[in-house]
Every structure is written in C-alpha cells, then in structure tokens.
N, C-alpha and C positions, 0 to 999 in steps of 0.2 A: 769427534766422538771416539775415534780409534786411539786418540792420545789419553783421553779419559779412562776408557777400558784398560790401556797399558799401564796407566798410573795406579789403577786399583788392583790389577794383577801383582804388580811390583810390590805394592804396600803389603798385600796378603803373602806373598813370598817372604817378605822381610819379616812380616810377625811370625811364620812358620819357621824361619831361620832362627829367630829369638826363642822361640818355645824349644826347638831342638837343642839349642844351646844351654837352656835352662834344664832341660832333662838330663844333658849329658855331664853338666858341671853342678847343677843344684845352687847356682848362684841365683838369689832372688832379683838381682838387678837385670837378668835377662827377661825373667818373667813379667816384671814391671814394664820393660820396654816393648815387650810383646802385646801386652794389654793395652798399652797407650797406641800403638801402631794399629791394633784390631779395632779399637774405638774409632780412631780417625779415618780409618777405611770404610767402617760401616757409616760414619756421618757423610764422608764425601759421596759413597754411593746413594745414600738416601737423597742428598742434596741434587745430585746429577738425575736421578729418576724423578724427583720433584720438579724440576726444570723441564725435563721431557714431557710430564703430564701436563704442566701449565701451559707449554707451547702446543700441544694437542688441543687444549681447551679453548684456546684463542682462535 
C-alpha cells in the first residue's frame, strides 16, 4: 500500500513539474506531458481504490 501511495505522489509531483515548466517556458510539449501524467495518475488512483473496495466487499 505504501508503494502505491508513493507512486501516486511521485506521479502528481511529476505532473506539477511539467505544468511549472510549461508556465515558465510556454512550450506545449510540457503541458501535454503534464496532462498525460495527470490522466494516468487519476486512473491509477481509481484502480487502486477500486481494488480496495472490492477487497472489502469479499
């Protein structure tokens, strides 16, 4: 559980750095990478909590 939580924090930090680089440089490449990273972070979080919910139901 700690590994998944650490991974989600790392992905959120990575997305934040990408958005900060986009704000500093205006390069659309960083915005795209930030959105992709944020999307996968949300999907990983939903999957993780989905597994926890299913585990509690059993």
